[in-house]
Structures are given as C-alpha cells and as structure tokens.
N, C-alpha and C positions, 0 to 999 in steps of 0.2 A: 272721648270726643277728640277729633283731630285738632291740632294746634291752631290752624287757620280759621276754624269755625267757632262761633260764640253762641251761647244759648240766647234765646229770645229775651230782650231786655225787660219785657213786662211779665215774664214768668214768675211763678211763686218759687223762690229759691229754696225755701225749706222743704217743700214737697219734692222738688227736683233732687235735693240732697238725700231725702229719705228714700226716694226711688233708686238713686245711685247706690246708696249703702245696701239696700235690699238686693240689688243686682250684683254687687261685690260678693255678698253672702252666697248668692246663687252660683257665681263663678267658682267660689271655693268648694261648694257642694259638687259642682260639675267636675272639678279636678279630682275630688275623691271618688266620684263615680267612674271616671276614666281609669283610675288606678285599680279600683275593684274589678272592673271589667277586664283589664289587662291580666291581673293575677288569675282570675277565674278562667279566662281564655287559655292562658298558657298552661295552667294546671291540667285542664281538660285535654288539650292537644298533646301535651307530653305523655299523659296517661294513655291516650289512644295510640300514639306512635310506638311507645315502648311496651304496652301490654296487649293491645288488641289487634294491631295490624301485623300481617305475617309476610307480605311481599315488599320488596324494596321499592317497587313502583308506587304502591299506595303510601308507603312511608315518605317517599320523595314528594308526592303530590300534597300530602298533608303538611309536610315541613315547609314546602314552598308557600302554601296557603298561610301558614302561621307567620312566616316572614313578611309576606305582603300585608296581612292584616295588622301585624304589630308595627310595621312601618307607617301605615295609615293612622294607627292609634297614636304613635309618637308625634306625627305631624299635627294631628288634631289637638293633642295636649300642648304642643308648642304654640299653636294659634290661640288656644284658650288662655295660656299664660300671658301672651302678649296683650290680649284683650283685657285680662285682669289688671295688668300694670297700667294700662290706659285708664281704666275705670278708677283705680285707686288714685292716680294722679289728678283726675278730674274731681273726685270727691275731696281731695286735699285743696284744690282750687276753690271749690264751693265753700269749704270750711273757712278759708281766709275771709271770704266776703260775709259769711254769717257769724264769724266769731266762735265757731266750733273747733274742736281739736281731736276728734276721735281717731282719725287716720294718722295724724302726726304723732299723737301721744302713744298710740299703739305701736307704731314703728319705732319710736324712741325707746320704748320699754322692752321690746323684743330682744332676745339674745342676739348678739352680733355674730356674724358668720355667714355661711353659705345659705342661700334661700333653699327651702325644702324642695322646691320644684326642680332644682338642679339634681338632687338625689333621685327624684322620680324619673327624670330624663335619663340618668345613668342606668337605672333599672330597665327602662324601656329599650334603650340601645343594647343592653346586655341580651334582652330577649330577642331583639332583631338579629344580633350576631349569632346567638345560639341556633336560631332557625336557619340562618344562612349556612352555618357550619354543618348542620344536620342535612340540609338540602344537598350540599356538595358531597358529603359522605355517601348519602343514599344514591345520588346520581352516579358516583364512581362505582359503587357496588352493583347498581343496575346494569352498568355497561361492562361488568366483568373484572373490575379491579379488586384484588384481594388484599385486605389489611392483615398484617402480621404484627403481633405484639411480642 
C-alpha cells in the first residue's frame, strides 16, 4: 500500500492482516514460479539451439527470442520483488497496530546477508547476457564472419 494512503478506519484489521499475509505467501510462490519458468524456458531453448536447429538464421531467431523473453521475465521478477517488499512493510505496519510480530520476528531470525532475490536476479541477468551473446555470434555467422579458435 502506498505511503500516502491509509486503510479504511472502520475495517477489520485482523482480517486485513490475514489477507495481507496470505498475499505475501502468494507473492513468494509467484517468485518461485517465475524462477521455475525461467529455468525450464532456458533449458528448452538451449537444447533447441544446440541440438535441433541447423541453420544460423533459426539459431539467431531463437536466441533473440530467448533474450527478449528473459528480459521480460527479469523485469516481471523485479516488479514482483518490489510489490512483495511493499506488502511485507504493510504487514509489519498492521502488526504494530495489532500487537502481532510474525513479519518482524521472522526477519530478525533470518540469516543476515544478501536477499535471495538478488541471487535470482543475478541468474536472470546471466540468462539475458547468454542469449545476447548467442544472438551476436549467430548474427555474425549468418553474415559470413568466421570464428577461428
């Protein structure tokens, strides 16, 4: 919930808190589904590019598609992460008014360090860079550039 807006004063805070926590769980599930989709997508596309496609034009097309889709997935994951942070902060605000402490206690007990979402973003951006590099390589090969090792 944005900082400048407040929930209705006559609302049932306990129900609102319960629904907020349920939505936090939903957002964590969404984060996991996005990651599973990204892994499955990249595994399938890499197998198709390296095993089944024979021309540089089709490899270029599929590599470019992989890069575009992974960029979209990365941006979607970023938006989901921001929304999750907003929900967790709102749940913590509701906890203060209700005398609950689930979000605060959980965050205090968690190991300190980098948020796991940062690791996921790192993996997503690696996928994007891989697809970009493959797209450039196949474009060069398509237009007659020869690689020598």
